[in-house]
N, C-alpha and C positions, 0 to 999 in steps of 0.2 A: 225480126226484132220485136220484143214484147211491146204491147201498147200500154204505156205507163198510165194512161188515163183510166185503165181498168183496174189499177192496183188498189187494194183496200187502204184505208187511212192508216198512216203510220201509228197514230195513237192507239188504234184498235189492235194492231199487230203487237205493239209493245205491251199492251194490257194482257193479250193472250199469252205471249211468251212468258211473262212473269207468273201468271196464274198456272200455266203448265209446269213451269219449273218448281214453283213453291207448292203446287197442288192445293191452292187456297185462294179464293177471291179476296178475303180480308187481308191476308198477308201481302198479296200483290198490290192491294190498294195502299197499304202502308209504305211499300217500297216506292210507288209512283207518286204518292202524296195526293190521292184522290179517295173518294168514298167507295166502299164495296159495291154500292148500287151502281156507280158509274162503271166499274169493272164489269159487272154482270150485264149492264146494258150494252157496252161496247162489244162484248163477246157474243151476245145474242144477235146483234146487228151483223157481226162478222160471219156467224153461222148462216144467217139468212142470205147474205151476199154470196157465200161460197156454195150454199146448198148442201152443207155437210155439218153433222153434229160433231162438235169438237169435245164436248164434255157430257158425260152421263150424270144426271142430277138425281140425288136421293135426299130430299129435304135440303138441309144446309151442307150436306156432304157432296163433293164432286169427284168424279173419276174421269180422267182423260181417256178418250177413245183411241183405238189404234191409229185411225186416220189423223186424229188430232196430234198424237205423239210424233208421227212422221212429219206433219206440217210444222210442229214446234221446232224440230231439229233444223229444218230449212230456215225458218224465220230467225232462229238463234244465230246461225252462221251469218246470215245477212246483216243482222243488227250488230254483231261483233265486228264485221268488216267496216260498217259505217262508223262505229265508235273508234276503231283503230285509225281510219282515215282522218276523222275529225281531230284525234289526238296528235297525229302526225302534223297536220296543218298548224295546230296550236304550237307545237314544238318548233316548227320552222319559223313561225311568226316571232316567237320568243327569241330565237337565235338571231333574228334580223332586227330586233328592237334594242336600242341602247339608251339607258337612262343615266343622265349625267347630273350631278349635283355640284354646285360651286357657290362661292360667296357672291352676293348681289353685285358688288363692285367689279369683281374679276369677270363674272359672267357677262355683265352689260358692257364693260369698257375694254375688255380684251378678247374674250372667247367668242362672243356672239358674232362679231363682224368677221371672224375667221372660220367659224364653224361651217359655213356654206361650202368651203373648199373640201372639207371632209365629206359632206353630203353629196357634192358633185362627183367626188371620186368613188363613193360607195352608195349609189342611189337605191340599192335594195335594202339598206339599213334605215330603219325609222329611228330618228333621234329625238329624245325628249330631254330638254334642258330645264332643270329646276334650279332656282336661285333662292338663297335664304341666308340671313345673317346668323342663323343658328346651325350648329353642327348636327348633321343628319345621321341617323342610325342606318347604315347602308343595307344590312341584312333585313332588318325589320321593315324598312320602307321600300324594299325592292329596287334599290339603286345599284346600278352596275359600277359606276365610277364616281368617286368623290374627289374633287380638286380642292385641296385645303391649304390654307396659309397658316403655318404653325411651326411647332418645334420638331415635328416628324415622329412623335411618339403616339402611335395609334394601335393599341393592343388588339390582337385578333385580326388585323387587316394586313394585306400585302401592300407595302408602301415603297414608293420610289421617289427620290428627290428630282424635281423637274427644273426649278429655277430659283435663284436668289433674286432679291430685289433691293432697291436703294431709295432712300428718302431724300427729298430736297424741296425747297419752297417754290411755289408757283403762284402766279398772279395774272390777272387780266391785263392786257396792254392798255385798257381803258381805265384802269383803276386810278383814281385821283387825277383824271385828265392826263394820264400818261406820266405823272410825276412819280416814278417808281424808285424805291430805295436802291442806292448804288453800292451799299456795303452792309454786311450783317449788323454792324453797330447801329444802323438807323432803324432796325426792326422795332425796337420799343416804341417808336413814334407812330407805328402803323397798327392797323387792325389785324390781329392774327387769329385766323379761324382754327377751331380745334374740335376734336371728337370726344365723346363721353367714354373714353377708353384709355387707361393709362398706358397701354401697349402702343398707342399712337401718340405718345407724348412728344413735345417739342424739345425736351431737355437734352436728350442725347445729341441732337443736331446742334443745339446751342453750345454744348461742351466742345463738340468737334470744331465749331466756328470760333472758339475762344471766348464765348460770352458767358459770364456768370449770372445768368438770368433764371428766375423761377419759371414754372409753368404758367403760361398766360391765364388770366382770369377775366371774367366778364365777356360780354358779346355773345355771339352765336355758338352753340354747342350742338353737334349733330351725332347721330348714332351710326351713320354709314358714310364711308369715304366718298361715295358717289354724290351724296348731298353736299358734302364739304366742297368737292370740286365744282359742283354746280354753282354754289354760292360764290366761289372764287371767280368763276367764269363770268358771273354777272357783275363783277366789280365790287363785291361786298367786303373783300379783305384778301389776305395772303394765307394760303393753305400749305401745310406740310403734307406731302403726298408721296406715294410710291411711283416709281417710273412706269411700271406696267399699267397702273391705273390712269396716269395722266398723259401717257404718250399720244393717245387719240386726240385729245384737246390741244396738245402742243403742236401736233402735225397740222391741225386745222387752223392754227393761229388764234384759238380762243384763249389759250394760256401761254405764258412764257416762263421759262425757268429762270430763277434768280440765283446768281453767283455760281461758282464752280465747286461748291462744297457739297459732297454727297455722303450720306451715312448709310453704311451697309446694314440692312435690317437683321435683327437677331433671328427672325423667322425666315422661312422659305416656302415655296409652293411645292406641294407633294401630290403625287398621283396615288390614290388609295382605292382598293377594292377588296372584296372578300376573297379568300382562297378559292372558292368555287367559281366566282366570276372571273378570276384571272385566266381561266382556261377557255373562256368564251371567245370565239373568233372575232366578234365585233369589238370586244374590249381590247384585244391585242392589236387590232387594226387602229383603234383610236389612240392607244398608247404610242404606237409608232408615229402616227400622224402628228400628235401634239408635240412630240419631241422634235419633229422636223420644223414645225412652226416656231417653236421656241429658239431653235438654232438660227432660223432666219431673222427672228426678232432681235436676238443678241448680236447679229452681224451688222445691224444698222448702225450708222455713225452716231446716233443719239444714245446708244446703250452706254450707261455710265461706267461700266467696268468696275475697276477697283476704286474705292472712294479716295478723293484727294484730301490729304491732310494738310491743313494750312501751317 
């Protein structure tokens, strides 16, 4: 077995291969992003180490020697094998990495607590979870899977409907020392939390409950449903929320659901990916897994099912 301690420096071998292939120190320097003087210095040091002249020099012109040409062919093969091996490792790592993007509320209150099951089942896959209130460009931002809450129209993406959701009011059991409203008609007497988004309006639920009320005004307005839920859990008011977002706090007893009236959201959750990402093994594994988790979630007794119309 060769003594690797006697090998020339890789930087010198790379400089020599480039100079031999391009027959120019200056062009080799441009390719490697060093100065021509550095290339010349590395090759002279390599010649001294080998005890062999690799280039014949005539002023600024160089000509590779027969021995140098033979050595360059060997070095080129070796460098190509190293480059191929490195590329293969990078491809394998990319195949084992899964980048998921989801809304902040869904990521933090539904997905994150369950994602460990997927990781335990597929420990070789590195999972990166990104959360944002803005819609991400999957292809441009290198995202494998986007979990979106919307109308399901995402041009250029492979899209699958995952789950519908339902709205209902929730409140902390400690709100007003436990003096909670017992009917929807009492809601105008209470603090109703709301979001700065007309798509999260109270009005559809009001209509379903038979209340001719306008959208609440005044009080706290938040930009994210997680913040709205946090305010409700702290006893600051009543929040209208989606079941998937509130189920964790309800199970923990931090929030209680008010009334039996649920409004089916106009939007739903969708699994989205680019056509290229759809063929990745880790994307297919994640799609199958999240469908299993949603089936389990919908099988729980707390799942609202079809909305109750009063």
